[in-house]
N, C-alpha and C positions, 0 to 999 in steps of 0.2 A: 271682275277685278282679278289680277294676277295673284294666285295663291301664294307664291313665293314672296311677293311684295307685302302682302298682308301679314304673313308670318314674320317677316323682317320687322315690320312696324310694331307688331304685338310684342316681339322679343325685345326690341329697342325700348319700348315703354316699360316692360318688366325690368330691364337692366337699370334704367334710371331709378325705378322704385327700390331696387336692391341697394342703391347708394354705393355702388362699386364702379369707380371710374374705368377700370380696366374692362369690365363687362360691357359698359357703354361703348368704349372704344372698339371692342371686338366686332361691332356692327359696321365698321368703316374699313375700307380698303387700306392697306399699308400706305402711309404717307398722305392720306386724305385729310382734309381740313374742314373747319366750319368757320364761317364769317357771320357775325351777329350785328344787326342794325348798321350795316355798312362799314363795319370795322375790318381790320386786317384779318385775313384767314389765319386760323390758329389750329394747332393740333387738338383733336377732340379729347384726348386723355387729359390735357391741361385744362380745357374748358370744363369738362365734366367734373374734374377734381375741384375746381374753384367753386362751381355751383353747389357741389355736395358739402364742401367746407362751409360755404355761406348759409346753406340751409340743411343742417344735419338730418332733418326729418322730411326731406323733400319727397313729394309724391307727384308723379306725372301721369296725366290722363290723356289718352288718345281721343280726340274729339271727332276728327274727320280725316279720312285718307282719300286723296284724290290723285290717282295716277293719270298721267297723260302719255303721249307717245314717247317723249324724251325725258320727262321728269316726274317726280312724285311730290305732291304737297301733303305734308303731315301737320295737321293742326293739333295743337296740344294746349293743355292748361296745367300749370304747375302750382302746387301749394307747398308751403313750408314756413317755418319760423326762422327769422333772420338770426344768425348767431351774433350779429353785431348789435342790432337794435332790440331784439326780443319780440318784434312785431310779426304777426302772421300775415302772409301775403297769398294772394290768389291771382295769378297772371296768365292770361291767354296769349298765345302766339302761334307761330307756324314756322316750319322749315321747308325749304324746297330742296329736294335731294336730286342729285345726279347719281344714277346707279351704274356701277362699274361692271365690267365683263365678268367679274367674280361674284356678282349678285349682291355685293355689299355697297354701302354708300361711298361714292368716290369723292363727292363734295356736297356740302350743305350750306345753304344761306338761310339764316334764322332771323326772324323779325318779331319784336314785341314792343309794346308801348312803354318807352323808357320813362316818360313823365309820370305815368300811372304807377310804374314800378317804384320810382323814387318816392312818390307820395305814400304808397303803402309801406315802404320801409320806415317812413317817419310816423305814420298814423295808423297803420294796420289796414287790413282789407275792409 
């Protein structure tokens, strides 16, 4: 595995765990976006800030890292307590990254089970 990609993924995971949206965004190329579950691409700093606000104790775990010739699949699990419902959630998902010439994430497409997420927000994990 490419050592630079592995370091990027480890640092990205630590950035999420730091609960600092700007630190998460620093892993993306300027102007890069993330699209989640088929939604419109959005700026990563906005997405990170919204998740951190929704789960103030968010912790992200890197489960699997699978680089291919053109993309990297980053499988993760996040846990946290919803600031809205007070329920603790544990949601697995993944992102497929396109890496830019600067070695940062140029685009990300994220996927997780929305129905399970909604259930856990109501009932807990």
